[in-house]
Every structure is written in structure tokens, then in C-alpha cells.
N, C-alpha and C positions, 0 to 999 in steps of 0.2 A: 504399471505392467510393464514389462520390459518391450522395447522395440523388436519388431521382427527383423533377422539379420539378412544382410545380402546372401551369405553362405547357404542360408537354411534354405530361402527361396531357390535358389542354382541348384544345391544338394537334391532337393525334393522334387524337383520339376521333373516333367516327362519329356521325352525327346519329341520335338516337333520340326516343322518343316525351317523353322529358324536355325536351329542346332544342326539339320543335316545342310543347310547352305553356308554355315561356316567351316563345317567338316568338311567339304567339298572343295572351299575355296583353300582352306591351309593345307588339303592334300596335295592341290596343285601346285602351291608353293614347295611342297616337300618334293613334288616332281620335278620341278626346277632345280632345287639343291640337287637331287641325285643325277640329275642330267649332266648339270654343270661340271660335278666333281668327279664322276665317272667319264666323261668327253676324253681328258686328257689319256686315260688309259686307251682308249681307244684308236687314237692317234699316233702313239708314242712312239710305235715301229716304222711307221712311214715317216715321221719326221726325224727320227734318228737316221734315216737313211737318206733325206732331202737335204736335212742340214748338216749331216756329217757330225751329228754329236756323241759323246763316248757314254757310256753307260752312267757314270756318275752323273754326268750333265743333265742328262735326261732325268734320273732321279732327282737331282735338285730343282730342275724346274717343274717337276710335279709337286714339288713340296712347296712352292711358291704360294698357291692358292691356300695351300693349309697355313702356312706363316701369316696370310691376311685373314683367314679365319681366328686365329688366337688373337690377331690385334683386334679383330672386329668384337670378338667376344668379350673381350677386356675392355675397351673403351665405349663401342658404339651399343653395345646391348644394354648396359647399365642406364643407357638415357632414357630407355621405356617404362624405369620405375618414376621417371621425373615428368617424361612428357607423354606417357601413355604408350601403349603397344601397337595402336593403329598407324600413327605415323611414321612410327619408326619402320615398319614393317613395309609399307608402301613405301618410301624414301630408297629401303633399302632394295626391294625387288627390281625398282626402275633402275638404279644405279648397277646392280649385279647384272642385269639384262642387256644394258647397253655396252658394259665391258666384257660381256661373253660375245655379243656380235663383233665388236673389235676386234676380236682374236682372229677373226677369218681373212683380216688386212694385213696381218703380220708379215713380216719378212724375216725373222730370225729370233732367237732364244731370248734376247734380252727384251725386245717388244712385247713377245707372248708371257715372259716370265713377270714384268709388270702389269699387264693387264689382268694375269691369273691372279696376282697380289690383291688387286682391286676387286675381283668378283668375289676371291674368297673372304676379304674384310666383311661385305656386306652381307654376305650369305652366312658369315659367322654369328652376325647380328640378326638377320631374319629367321633362322629356324629356332634358336631357345625362345625367340618371342610367339611365334605362331604355336609352338607345343605350349608356352604358357597360355597364351590366348583361350586354347581348347580345353586346358584343365581348368581355368577360370569359368567356362561357361557350361562344362558336363555336368550331369547329374552324378551322385555319388555312386551310386551302384555300378555305373559302367565307366568311371573316370579312367581307370588303368587302360582298360579296353581300347576307348574311344581314343588317348592320347599314342598308344603303341601303334592303334590302325593307321592313324595319321601320319606319323612316323614312319611306317612301313612304307609308304609312298615313295620315299626317299628309293626303294629298291626299282620300282617301277620307271622312276626317271633313269637307273642304270641300267635296266633291261631296254628302254627305248635307245639309250645311247648306243648301247651293243649291237642291238639288232640294226638301226641305222648305220653302223658303221660297216656292216658285215654285207647289208645289201646296197647301199649307196657310195660308201667312200671310194670303192675301186674305179667306179665311174665318174665320180665330182669330185675325186680328192678329199683329203682332212678337213679343206677349208669350210665343206657343206655342213661338216657336224657343228660347226661354230655358226652357221648361218642361222641352222634351226635353233640355236639356242634362244636367239634374239626373239623368236615368236612369243616368247612368255611378256615382252611388253604389253602384248593384246591384252593381258591379265589386268594390266595397271588400270583402265577406264572402270573396270567390274570392282575392284577393291575399292576405289575410292567413293564409289557408289553403294556399295554393300557390305563392306566392311565393318561390323561393331566394333566399339570399344569394350575394355574388359568391365564388367559391373564391380569387380574388386577394386581395380584402379580407379573407378569414377567415385566409389563410395571414400576410398583414401585421400581422394583428392578433392572432396566435397562438392563435387559435380551432381547435386541432387536431381535437377530436371533432368540430363543427359541419364542419369542411372535409373530412374521411374523409367523413361523411356526405352531403354534396354531389358530391363526386367520384364516388362509388358509382353516384349517379344520372347523372353525365356519361358514366362508362365503367366498367359493371359488369364487366366482363371484364380490366381493367387491375389489376396486381399493386400494390396502393397501401401495403402495409406500410413501405416506405422513404420514404414523403412524410411530411414534417416542415413544419410550419408554422414560419415565420421572421419573427418580428416585428421593425420597423424603428422603434425607439423615436425616432430621431433626426428622423424625416420631418415631424412635427408642427409641429417649429420654424421651417420653413421655408416653407411650400408655397406661399403666394402669392408670398413673394419669389423663390422660384426661378423663376417663370413668367419674369422680366425680367433674369435674371442669370446669371453662367456662361456667358457665349455665347449665351443663350436669348432676348435680346431683341430682334434683329433677326425671326427667326422668328416670335416672340411678336407682335409688331406688324404683321405682314404677315398674319399669319393672321386677327388681328382687323379687318384692313382688309377682307379678303374675305368674312370672315363679315358685316361691316356693309354693304356693297356687294349682297351675295346677300340680306340680308335686308330691305333698301331696296327691290328689286325684288319680292320676294315678296310681303311685305306692303302694300307702295304698289299693287301691279296688284290681290290679293284686295280691298282696301277700295274702290278707286276705279273699277275696269275699267267695273261696271255704269253709272256716274254718267259715264264717258267715253262708253261706247257710246250712253249716253242722248243727249248733247251733239252726236253724228253724226247723231241720227234715228232710232235704235232704240226701239221699244218697250221697257216694264221688263220684261217676262217673257223676251224677246228678250236685254236686257242681262244679266238675272240667268244666262241660259243660258250665256253666255261664261266665266261661272266655273266652269260645270259644265266643259265642254270644257277651260280651262284647269289644274283640278285633274287630270283624267283624264291629262293629258298630263305633270304633273307625277308622278304616281304611275309612268306608264310610264317615264319619263326617271330617276326615281330608283333603279328597279329595273334598267335598263340601265347606268346611271352605276356602280352597284356592280359588275356583271360586267365592264363593261369595266376598271374601277380594277384588278380581281384579275388582268388579263390584261396591261393598258398600265401607267400609273402615276397614282395620283391629281392628279398637278401636270398632265400632258398633259392628263387626261380634263375638269379642272376650268377649263382654258385653253379648251378646245372648247366647254365648256356657256357660259361666260360671252361667249365671242364668238357663239356661235348666238342668246344671247338677245337680245344687242344688235340683231343680223341682222333676227331675227323681228320685233322692236318697231318698228323701221324701215318694216318690211315692212307691218305693220299700220296706218301712217299713212297710205298709199294709200287707205284704205277698198276693197281688193280684193272680188270678189264673193266668195259664201257659202261656196263651195267652199274657195277659198284663205284666205278670213277663218279657217276653222275649222282648217284645216291648220297657220296661222301661229301661233293660238294654242295648239294641240297642242305645238308647237315651242317656243312661248314657255313655256308652262306647264312642259315637260319641262327646258329649261333654266336656268327661274328656282328653280321648288320644287324639281327633280331635284337643282338644284346645291346646294340647301339640304341635302339628305340626303348628298351628298357631302362638303360640308365638314363635316358631324357625324363623318362615318366618318373623315376624315385626321385630325380632332383627336383623335378615339379612338385612333388608330393611333399618333400623334406622341406623345401625353402618356403616360409609364409608370404602372403602377397606383398608387402611392402619391399622384400629383398629379392623376391621371384626372379626378375630378368637378371638383377646384379647376380644372385647365387647359379642360376643355371646358365648365364652367359660365363661366367667365371670359371665354372665347371668344365663348360665344353671350350671354353677358352684355352685354360690349361691343359685340357686334354688333347689339345691340337697339338702339344708338343710330341704326343704319341703318333698323332697323325702326320704329323712332318718326318720323324722318324721314319715311319713305316716306308714311305717310295725310297727316301734316302737310303736308309739300311738295306731294303730290296736290291737298290742298285749296288750297294758294295759288295753284298753278298754273291752276286752274280759275277762281279769280278774277280773273286777269289776261287772261280771253277769249282765250287764242291759239288758232290754228288746231288742228283735231284733228291736222295732221301735226306741228306743233311740241310739241304735248304729248307725241306718244308719241317723238318726237326727244330730249326731254328726258329722259324715263323710260330711254331706251336708253344713257345716258351710264355709269350705275354700271357695267354690263357690261364697259365698256372697262376701269374703273378696278380693278373686281375682276379681269380677267385680267391685267393688270399685274401687281397684286400677286402673284397665282399663281406667274406666269413667273418672278418675281424670288427668289422663297422659296429659301433654301439648302437643301442636302442634309444637313447636320449634323445629328445626332441629339440629342434632348434631353438635357442634363445635369442628373442627377438627384444632384449634391453639394450638401450645404445650405451657404448660402453664410454667411461671417462678415460682421459690421458693414461692414468696409472695401468687402467685395465687393459687398455689396448696392448700395453707392454707387457704386463706379466701375461695375458692371455695367450699370447705366441708360444708360450711353453706348456699349454695344456697336453 
């Protein structure tokens, strides 16, 4: 009689208090990510005035955290496939929180840029592993919804950063935004005590006792006597190579492309939207409020996208979202009245920030357990090229003194590219075979 698999136990389980606890912890981690990443966009106007920075310098400084995320996604995130999700996540949130708090004490762009790089590097590993952990604990029937639900809390962090800046930055200066970022250190003891390890990782790593302990929390009513950890010793030899070999290259490159386009839209808007709105004649407080509306839309769009993907397909959902992003951004270029403006901002946020949650859920589903942190980490890491380009290109666009319409029309282009990339993604499953040296060379041309 075949042994019961870890996947079958997790997939068939009902949602319990244990699941809710993990969802809450990972959602708080996403709030931290959202707050830290949006915080720079809320202080950029005041920093430019205090430090006499040019638009290009301000945009480059805004990209430093994103460069860090690229490095973290490529180098730190894959460590979780060897060390486990839990230790990597706890380390990442600790270091990122300390670096964010230190930003409050900087006296110039170089110091702030270096610290923002560190923040980004560890958040770049924290986010893929948080999402992977939720996926590896979620019942099959609600997996996409739960992954995007957790991802959507990125927007809660963004809203919190914008609201705090609107209310308190005028009184306490921009440094207060980073003081608040340090509060995330309070979550570390909770994670140390309560954050579980991924059961799928424990199975692959051969940790039978810890595996059964976690599975009892996942489904206390299930008979676990025949569940056996099945270590796969050969996987570690070729995790990164597997991403672009054995027929995986086309899908891998396309996934990287729509990650990049999605992040270019999301991070570019969150960095420069207040400044864009100022150029159209809005007061700073009103311009900052657009970030709130954008991120509220992002949260709603992420949750709805997860629900839709569970009932439709990731592919169709993402194409719809990318097209909606482009259409809404073009609509914003016509400077509509307040009601239409806010509706378009909600759609733009839902389609850009919401799509960011959905592409992570798609990647988690696409890559198997043994290369999941590597695959999602590299997709998110390479995608940061688009995120890095967003703030930098935004600053460059503003220096060209283009019209309001031209600025928003340019921002809409990545949505079209993203839709095309998603539309042509093949439906083949990921090939988990470890490549030989010859296959690693030939597979790059597939």
C-alpha cells in the first residue's frame, strides 16, 4: 500500500486556527514589506527639498532598495531550499527592520541609499519565502485565494505609510516614517515562537519527527502513521540550473518578463505618483492621498484576483489585469474629475499591485517544492530589474517636462508588454529533472 503523501494531507485539510495563525504572521510580514517599500515615496518630496537632490538622484536613491531586492532574491532566497523557510524568514525580517530603523538617523543620500539597499536585499528574500510557506500549508481548494490574500497585505503597509506621512510627517519630519518601520522588530519574538517550518521542506529534508509535528497541526484528525519523509539528495546539485534547462527556459523567461513589467508599474507608481500629481497642480497632501487610494485598490485587486484564479486560470486573470492597468493609466492622463479620478486610481492599483500578488501566486504554483524558493526568488529577483527601472525611468520622464498625458501614456506601456508575455506562456509543467552539463548548455536555447 502506498504511503500517504504530505501534499495529500495538506491539500485535503480544513482551515484551522493553526492556518489562521500562519496567515496572520505572513500577512504582517507583507505589511512590513509594503510599509518599507512605499515609505520612500512618502518622504521623497521633503528629502529633495532638505538635501537639494535632483530628480534623477532622487529616482536613483528610490531604486536602491529595489537593487537590494534583486540581489536578495537571487542570493538569499534560494538558501531556504537548503536551510528551510523558517530560519531564512526570521533572519530577513530582523535585519530588514534594523536597517529601516537606521534610515531615520541618516544625514545624506549615500547613507540612506546604502541602508535602503540592505532593507531591500533582505525583503527580497523574505517575501518569496513567506508566500511559499503559505502555499505549502494551504488547502488545495483555497490555495490561490490564500496566497493572494496574504500578498494583498503589502497594500495595507503601503496605505499605512501614506496615511502616517500625511498625518505626522509635517509635525515630526520625514524621519518619523522610518522610526515607525523599526516597530516590526516586535514581531521577531512571535515568529521565533510560533512560525512553523514548511511540511513539504521537512519531507524533502528527511526530518520525519518535525514533519509529523507540523502535520498534526495542519490536520489533527488525519491518520499520519503512514506519512513518510522522502529526502531527495540530488536536488541541491542543480536548483538554479533547472530554471532554464530541460524545456523550462521559455516559461522561465516569460515569467521573468511579466514579473519585471508588473514591478515596473507597481513600484514606479508608488514612488512617483505623488510627484506626478503635483505636476498636474494637486497639493502635496492631495497627491499623497492618491497613494492611499492606489494601495486600497491594490489590496482589493489582489484578493479578487486570487478568488478569480481559483475559478478561472492564472493566465486569463493576469492578461485581464495587465490590460486593465494600461487602460486605467491612459484614463488618468486626461485629468478626470475627482470621482472618476479615484475610480481610475482604484482600478490602476487593483490591476498593478493586485497583479503583483497574482504573479507571485502563479510562480508558487508553477515551481515544485524542491526548487520553489529558488524559482520564486529568481523570478522576483529578475523582476526587480523592472522595479529598479520604475523609479529611475519615472525620474527621467519628469526631467523631460512631458505633458501629464504623455507621462501616463508612457507608464501604461509595460502593461501591454506584460499582457503579451502572459498570453504566450506555454502550459507545460515544470521539469524537475536535474540537468547534466550537456543539457545545461543545450537547454538555454530551448
